[in-house]
C-alpha positions as CSV (number, residue, x, y, z in Angstrom):
1,M,93.4,16.8,47.6
2,I,91.5,18.2,50.4
3,S,88.5,16.8,52.1
4,V,85.3,18.6,51.4
5,D,81.8,17.9,52.7
6,A,78.3,18.4,51.2
7,F,78.2,22.1,52.5
8,D,81.6,22.8,50.7
9,L,80.2,21.2,47.5
10,K,77.2,23.4,47.6
11,I,79.2,26.5,48.1
12,L,81.5,25.5,45.2
13,A,78.8,24.6,42.9
14,A,77.0,28.1,43.7
15,L,80.3,30.0,43.2
16,Q,80.9,28.2,39.8
17,D,77.5,29.7,38.7
18,D,78.1,33.2,40.1
19,G,81.4,34.2,41.7
20,R,79.9,37.4,43.1
21,L,77.5,35.8,45.4
22,T,77.6,37.3,48.9
23,N,78.1,35.2,52.0
24,Q,74.5,35.6,52.8
25,E,73.5,34.3,49.4
26,L,75.9,31.4,49.6
27,A,74.7,30.6,53.2
28,D,71.1,30.6,51.8
29,V,72.2,28.0,49.2
30,A,74.3,25.9,51.5
31,G,72.0,25.9,54.5
32,L,74.5,27.6,56.8
33,S,74.8,30.8,58.7
34,A,76.6,33.7,56.8
35,S,79.5,33.5,59.4
36,Q,79.9,29.6,58.8
37,C,79.7,30.1,55.2
38,S,82.4,32.9,55.3
39,R,84.7,30.6,57.2
40,R,84.3,27.8,54.8
41,R,84.9,30.1,51.7
42,M,88.1,31.5,53.3
43,R,89.3,27.9,54.0
44,L,88.6,26.8,50.5
45,E,90.4,29.9,49.2
46,D,93.4,29.4,51.6
47,E,93.7,25.8,50.5
48,K,93.5,26.9,46.8
49,V,90.4,25.0,46.0
50,I,89.1,28.2,44.9
51,S,92.0,29.6,43.0
52,G,90.6,33.0,42.0
53,Y,87.6,35.1,40.7
54,H,87.3,36.7,37.5
55,A,84.9,38.1,34.9
56,D,83.9,35.9,31.8
57,L,84.3,38.1,28.8
58,S,82.4,37.5,25.6
59,S,85.0,36.9,22.9
60,E,82.6,37.5,20.0
61,S,81.3,40.9,21.5
62,L,85.0,42.1,21.6
63,G,85.7,41.0,18.0
64,F,87.7,37.7,18.7
65,T,85.6,35.5,16.4
66,L,88.1,32.9,15.5
67,I,89.2,30.0,17.6
68,A,91.8,27.6,16.4
69,F,93.7,24.6,17.8
70,I,97.3,24.3,17.0
71,H,99.3,21.1,17.1
72,I,103.0,21.5,17.6
73,T,105.7,19.0,17.2
74,L,109.1,20.0,18.6
75,A,112.2,20.0,16.7
76,T,114.1,17.9,19.4
77,H,112.8,16.5,22.5
78,S,115.0,17.8,25.2
79,P,114.3,19.6,28.5
80,D,116.0,22.6,27.2
81,N,113.9,22.7,23.9
82,A,110.7,22.1,25.9
83,K,111.6,25.1,28.2
84,H,112.2,27.3,25.2
85,F,108.9,26.4,23.9
86,R,107.1,26.9,27.1
87,N,108.6,30.4,27.4
88,L,107.3,31.2,23.9
89,V,103.8,30.1,24.6
90,L,103.7,32.1,27.8
91,R,104.5,35.3,25.9
92,V,101.7,34.9,23.4
93,D,98.5,36.6,24.7
94,A,96.3,34.8,22.0
95,V,97.1,31.4,23.5
96,Q,94.4,30.7,26.0
97,E,95.2,27.1,26.8
98,A,98.5,25.0,26.2
99,Y,98.7,21.3,26.8
100,S,101.8,18.8,26.6
101,L,100.5,15.6,24.9
102,T,101.2,12.1,24.2
103,G,100.6,10.8,20.6
104,D,101.5,12.4,17.4
105,A,101.8,16.1,18.5
106,D,103.8,17.3,21.4
107,Y,101.6,20.3,22.3
108,L,98.2,21.5,21.7
109,L,97.5,25.2,21.8
110,K,93.9,26.8,21.8
111,V,94.1,30.3,20.4
112,V,91.4,33.0,20.2
113,L,91.8,35.6,17.6
114,R,90.1,38.3,15.6
115,D,90.6,36.7,12.0
116,L,92.5,34.6,9.8
117,K,95.3,37.1,9.2
118,S,96.0,36.9,12.9
119,L,96.1,33.1,12.8
120,S,98.4,33.3,9.8
121,D,100.7,35.9,11.7
122,I,100.9,33.5,14.8
123,V,101.6,30.4,12.7
124,N,104.1,32.0,10.2
125,N,105.8,34.7,12.2
126,V,105.7,33.4,15.8
127,L,105.6,29.6,15.9
128,M,107.2,28.3,12.7
129,P,110.4,30.4,12.9
130,H,110.9,29.5,16.5
131,R,114.0,27.1,17.0
132,S,112.2,24.8,19.1
133,V,109.4,24.0,16.7
134,A,109.6,21.4,13.8
135,H,106.0,21.1,12.7
136,V,102.6,23.2,13.0
137,R,99.2,22.0,12.1
138,S,96.2,24.1,12.9
139,S,92.4,23.5,12.9
140,I,89.9,26.2,12.8
141,V,86.7,25.8,15.0
142,L,83.5,25.9,12.9
143,D,81.1,25.8,15.7
144,R,81.5,25.7,19.5
145,L,79.1,23.0,20.9
146,K,79.9,23.6,24.6
147,E,82.2,25.7,26.6
148,T,82.4,25.5,30.4
149,S,85.2,25.8,33.1
150,K,82.9,24.2,35.6
151,L,84.0,21.0,37.3
152,P,81.5,18.1,37.5
153,L,80.9,18.3,41.3
154,K,77.7,16.3,41.4
155,G,78.3,12.8,42.9
156,M,81.6,13.9,44.4
157,R,82.2,13.0,48.2
């Protein structure tokens, strides 16, 4: 963890809202000169606090209207089996997020798909037949109450 000050936090908060801000726009928000702001941004990028920039695409506008969470239980709990499952997950583009868990399931996957047939294809033709997987349980999202990738920077110091 690196040390960040109030100026860094202002820069980070502003970039979370709009990653396309110019150094001058960031400087205005942070109360710094554009050159100071530029140096701080480059340091935050170099230290991987800012890990990248991207465009947020509207899944609904592009026809990806189904979100599902898939709980996976592995067939055996070995490093080799976990590696095989990890490699499988990395190859499936529909998987947006994947987590290793404690509790009843070993993994939780978030998938974004066009329809129920696509979900059926992933469950029945990709996950279930894989040798590392013993059990698959899926839940379809009915309504998204909140979606954000922003970190809670307020109150941090």
